C-alpha positions as a printed Julia matrix, in Angstrom:
76×3 Matrix{Float64}:
 -13.82    2.12  -16.83
 -10.67    2.14  -14.88
  -8.68   -0.56  -14.23
  -7.83   -1.99  -10.95
  -4.03   -3.11  -10.05
  -3.76   -5.89   -7.33
  -0.07   -6.33   -5.81
   0.78   -9.4    -4.03
   3.54   -8.28   -1.38
   5.37  -10.22    1.58
   6.64   -7.2     3.87
   4.94   -3.98    5.04
   7.35   -1.71    5.34
  11.44   -1.4     4.85
  11.74   -0.38    1.17
  13.15   -3.43    0.14
  11.72   -6.19   -2.67
   8.34   -7.13   -1.68
   7.28   -4.5     0.85
   4.37   -2.19    0.55
   6.25    0.67    0.65
   8.45    0.26   -1.84
   5.96    0.99   -4.68
   6.41    4.48   -6.16
   3.33    6.65   -5.53
   3.74    7.82   -9.09
   2.5     4.33  -10.01
  -0.65    3.94   -7.79
  -4.06    5.04   -8.32
  -6.99    5.36   -6.04
  -8.5     2.05   -5.39
  -5.94   -0.23   -6.38
  -5.1    -3.36   -3.64
  -2.5    -5.04   -2.21
  -2.42   -8.44   -0.37
   0.21   -8.81    2.19
   1.26  -12.06    3.52
   3.76  -12.05    6.11
   4.48  -14.75    9.37
   1.41  -16.88    8.28
  -1.05  -13.73    8.29
  -3.14  -12.04    5.25
  -3.81   -8.44    5.11
  -5.89   -6.7     2.05
  -4.81   -2.71    1.5
  -6.55   -0.55   -0.55
  -5.17    2.45   -1.98
  -6.81    6.03   -1.05
  -5.29    8.43   -3.27
  -6.04   11.46   -1.3
  -6.04    9.92    2.07
  -2.73   12.13    3.38
  -2.9    10.35    7.07
   0.34    9.83    8.92
   1.9     6.62    8.44
   0.85    4.43   10.97
   1.72    0.39   10.27
  -0.23   -1.75    9.8
  -3.15    0.37    9.18
  -1.96    3.07    7.23
   1.22    2.96    4.65
   2.79    5.4     2.86
   4.96    4.89   -0.02
   8.46    5.75    0.54
   9.14    7.47   -3.2
   6.45   10.02   -4.25
   3.86    9.42   -1.65
   2.21   12.81   -2.02
  -1.55   12.13   -0.31
  -1.4     8.55   -1.3
  -1.7     6.19    1.59
  -1.9     1.97    1.77
  -5.41    1.73    4.33
  -5.58   -1.65    5.73
  -9.45   -3.25    5.4
 -10.72   -4.28    8.32
């Protein structure tokens, strides 16, 4: 059974500590989840390892380092 990793972040982009895009793509696997709390808003993202879509914040976030085709997709 694959392990599921959950990240708890405080920003979407910017590459700094707590930003969703700061997580190295080499560390990510399909299905990982991220919870982002910023400005009193709560959002859930899942990692799609073969998405390859263009980054479009806040709905699609690409890792800054080693993104390949991995994208964080905002859950509706």
